[in-house]
N, C-alpha and C positions, 0 to 999 in steps of 0.2 A: 504494500500500500504506500502511495506517495504521501508524505507528510504535508500538512497545510502550509508550513513554512516554506518547504521546497516548492510547493505549488505557487506560492506568492512570488518566489524568486524567478521561477520560469515565466510567470505572468508578467513580472516587471520587465524581463527581457523583451517579451512580445510587445509590451506597452511602448518601450523605447523605439522599436521598429515602427510601430503604428504612429508614434509621435513624429518620427522623421517623415513618414508618408504624409501626415497632416500638414507639416510645415512645407513640404514640397508642393502640395496642392494649393496652399495659400500664397505661394510665390516667394517664400522666404529663402529658398535655395536657388531657384532658377526662374527668373522673371522674363527671360528672353522672348518666349513665345506664349506666355501665359497672361491672360488678362484677369485680374482679380475680380473685376465686376461681372465676369461671366461664370463665376463659380456657382455650382449648384448646392443649395442648402437643403436641410430637411424641411418637411412641411411644418409650419409653425401655427399653432392654435393659441388663442389668448383669452384669458378670463379677467375681466375688470373687477377689482375687489375693493374699490374705495368705499362702497356703501357698507361693506362688512368689515374687512380688515382695516380700512381707514378709520371709519367712525367708531369702531370698538375701543379705540384708545383716546378718542376725543371727548369733549364735554357731553355728558348725558342729557344736558338741557337743550341741545340743538333740536330745533322744532321739526315736527313731521313735515310741515309746509316747506321748510328749507330743504329737507331731504328729497321731497317730491320734485322741487324745482330742479335740483341737480340730477335726479334720476331721469326726468323728462328730457333734459338737455343732453345727457349721455346717450339716450336712445336715438338722438339725431346725428350722432357723430360717425356712424358706420361700424361701431364696435358690435361684434356679433354675439358676445356672451357677457352678461353682467350678473354678478352675484349681489343680490339685493340686501342681504343681511343674514342673520342666523337665528334659528329658533332654539334659544337656550334660556336657561333660568336667568332672570334679571338680577338674581343674587350675585352671579358671577360676571354678568355683562349687562349692567343697567342701561347701557347705550342701546341695547336691542329690545328694551321693554316695549317699544312702540311698534313692533313688527306687525301685529294684527291690524292696527290702525293704518300703517303704511300700505299694507297689502290691500286693504279695503278701498283705499283712495287712489292708488296709482293706476295710470292708464298705460298698458304695454304698447310698445311700438312694433309695427309689423317687421318681421325679419330678424328680431332680436330674441335670443334665448335668455330667459331669466331663470336663475337658479338661487338656492338658498342653502346655507349650511345647517345640517341637523346632526347633533352629536349622539343621539340615541333614538329609540323607537318613539318615545313621547314627542320629541321634536319633529320626527318624521310625520307623525300623525297630524301635528299642527300644520306642517307644510302642505300636506295632501289636501287640506281644506281649500287651498288656493291654487290648485292645479286643475286646469289652466287658470291663470297665465304662467304660473311656475312650471318648470319642467322638472319632473321627478325622475331622474335617470337611475336605472338599475346598473350600478357599477359592477364590473367584474370583481369577483372575490379577491381580497388582498390580505396578505400577511405582512404586517408592518409593526415596528416598534421604534422607540427612541434609543439612540445610542447613549444618550445622557439620562441616567437613572434619576438624577436630581430634577431635571426639567419636567419629566413626565409625572413625577410626584407632585410638583407644584402646579402643573397644568391640568391634569386629569385625575389627580389623587390616586394614581396607580404606579406601582414599581414596574421596571422593565420586565421582571420575572412574571408579574401578573398580566402584563400585556401579552407576553409570549405564551402564557398558560391558556389563552383563548384560542390559540392557533389550531389545535386539533379539532375543536368544535367547528371552526370556520371551514376547515378542509372537509370535514364530514358533511356539513350542510351543502357545500359546493358540489360534492360528489353526488349527494342525494338529488340535487337540483339539475344534475346533468351538465354542469359547467364544462366548457371546452377550453377556456382560457382563464388565466389567473395573473395576479400581479404581486410584486413584492416591493417593500419600501422601508426606508429608514428616515427618522427625524434627527435633528441635531447632527446632521451627517458629517460635518467636517470639524466640529468642535463645540465646546461648552464653556460658558462663563464661569462655571463652577468646577469643571473637571479638566479643562484645557483641551488641547488638540486631540483629534482622533485620527488614527492611521488608516491606511488602506486595509490593513489586516483587521482592524476593529470593524470596519464596514463589511468586509467580505465574510467574516465569521458569521455575522447575523444574516446577511443576504444568502449565504450558502445554506444555512439552516432552513430558512424560509423556502428557498428553491427546492431543496431536497424533499420537503414535505409535499410539495405539489408533484414532484417527480414520482414519489412513492405511490400516488393514486392515479398517475397517468394524465394529469391536467397540465397542459402546456403553459409555460410562463412567457407572456408576450409584452408585459408592461412592467416598468419600474418607476418608483417615486422617490424623490429626494426633497427633504424639507430642511431649511436652515433658518430657524427662527432667531438665532443669536448672532447672525452675520459673521460666521467663521469661514465662509467660502473664499478661496483665492484662486487665481487662474491656474496655477500649477496643480493644485489639489483637485479642482474640478476636472481638468484634463486627465489626470491620473485615474480618477474614479471612472469617468465615462469610457476611457479606452480599456480599462480593466473589465468593465461590464461587457463591452462589445466583443472583447477577446474571449471572455469566459462563457458568455451566453449569446451567441449570434442570433438566436430566435427572438430576443427582445428587440422590438422595433418601435416601441412607444415609451417615451421618456417624459416624466412629469417633474418639473423643476419649480420649486417655490423658494425663492431667495429673498431674504431681507437685505436691506441696503445700509445698515447702520455704520458700516465701515467703508462704504463707497465702492464696493466691488461688484454689485449685482449686474450692471450692464456688461461690464468686461467679461464676467463669467458666463453670462448668457451667450455672448459671442463665441467664447471658447467652447461651450457645449455644442453650439451649432457647427463649429469646425470639426468636431469629433464625429458627427453623425453624417449619414448618407441621405440622398434624396428619397429613398424608400422608407426612411424613418420619420416619425412624427415627434415633435417637441411641443409639449403643452406648457405654456408659461403663464404666470400670474403676476400681477402688479397692481398698482393703485394710482389713480389720478393724483398728480402733484407729489407722488412719492410718500404720501402720509400712510401711516400704519404702524403697528407695533403690538406687543403683547405684554401685559402687566406682569407676566410670570418670568420673563427672561432677564429682567434687571436693567433694561435699556429704555423702557417706556416708549414715548413717541420717537425717541432717537433711533429706535430699531428700523424705522422707515421701511419702504418697499421700493422696487424699481418704479420710477415715475412712468406712467403710461405714455405720456406725451414724448418723453425722451426716448423710450424704447421704440415707439412707432416711427419716430423721426430716424432713428438708427436703422431700423429694418427697411424703411422706404429708401434711405440713402444707399442701402446695399442692393437695391433693385427688387425688393420684395413688396408686392402690392398687397397691403393688409386691408384695403378697402376703407380706410379711415380718413376722415377729413381733419387734417391737422389744425386748420383755422378754427373749426368748431370745437375741437378738443381743447385748444388754448382758451377759448371762451369759457369752457367748463372749468378750467383751472382757475381763471379769474373769479368765476362765480363761487367756486369752492373757497377761495381765499376771503371773499367777502363774507361768507358764512362763518368761517373760522375766526375772522378778525386778525389774521396774521398771514405772512407769506407761507407758501408751501415749499417743498424741497427740490422741485424739478428745475431744469435749466432752460429748456426750449421755450417755456412760457415767458421767460424773462428776456432772453437774448433773441428769441425768434428762431424759426427754422432757417437753415442756410438759404440765402436768396439765389435759387438756381436758375430762374428765368430772368430775362432782360427787364421785364416790368417789375420785378421784385428787388433788383439791385438797388442799393442805397444811393441817394443823390451824392455826387462827388463834392458838392459844396455843403454837405451836412455840417452844421455847427458842432461845437463840443457837446458830446453826450456824456453826462456824468452820473445821473441817477437812474434807479430802476424805472421810475415813471417815464423819464425821457427816453429810455431804451425801448419803450413800447411803441415808438414811432413806426416800427416794422408793421404794425397793425392799425395804429390809431392815426398815423400821418403827422404832418408838420405841426399841428396844434400843440403837441406835447413838448416841443422844443422851442417854442416861440420865446424870443428874448435871450437865447443861449449865446455864449461867446462865439464870435465868428472873426478870427484874427487875420484871415487871408485877404490880401489886397487885390489879388488877381484870381479869376476863376480857375479852378483846378480841372485839368483835362488829362485824358490818357489816350494814346493811339490805339490801345486795345479796346477802347469803348468810344467809338465815334459819336 
């Protein structure tokens, strides 16, 4: 029998070879005849979570009317999936105490899938009362747990051992239901604010156990989930993990990535994950408008943040991926969100504007000094926001590149 340690060593060698291949594909080794813009990426699906992940860490006094205004505006942006909130006890999430009122008042937009989080059967029953318009999806069965035993005790009041103790019953139920596919997953995947970093071996030990249980009953594992509530993801670690999974289990072609952005790595690591996958793979991403979000159990509060939706959509569109989202409308939503919160959000594109890619979007060459965030909004609001600003140039500024 090959030891797990030896298996990890062999896997590491394979990962190194795959990493070289990934770097070659993105042009880091040979750019002579390779155009980065023509690279093929995995299919990307996106769930907007500002209404749930975002508001769950904000003031519980935010009114239902304000939430409805934002929800209505989001429905006009082209986002295809919006998580409205969570059906949980107000004791643990007082911000979600208004869910029934919100569901009774909101008007769904055609073409948008609306979902909600339910942590248990009671929450699921509450959600079913509002389906439609809520979509209640039957997810494929999943074996998952947190690598951090401390976080899971704080979050769901269960130990890692208790989480894993449920696995046999989940497998038995899946077999009884005739499931053909299954999923595995880990939370706190790359590290913990209480226990420090987790290694690839820490990850694979748990994933191997989960995968083996599905193997034993002949149910194929096609999906994997990674959650990082405490912002421990870094580009090298995400690359290492994704390449190890692709090497170990080629049949897994659906990757679910939930990254917090407390340490500013979320967008970078999403791009790294995309580089590791193939066109036949699917990458499900989650983020929040304005980057707001967080968990009271992780020790970072609102600073845990999420990948800002507007920044992520801007990045994907710049890479040639049409997500069907109207960035101008999305930025309007960010500004609406900020008016509701009474403070700035964490994203960047809503402040500096998208890259001006067309001639009619390029800035005037005689633009005066722009110094404040409000003046920077000229990209959308026009000259009125910089009236009276310093203009020291005596002659008009021209460029031969722009007749």
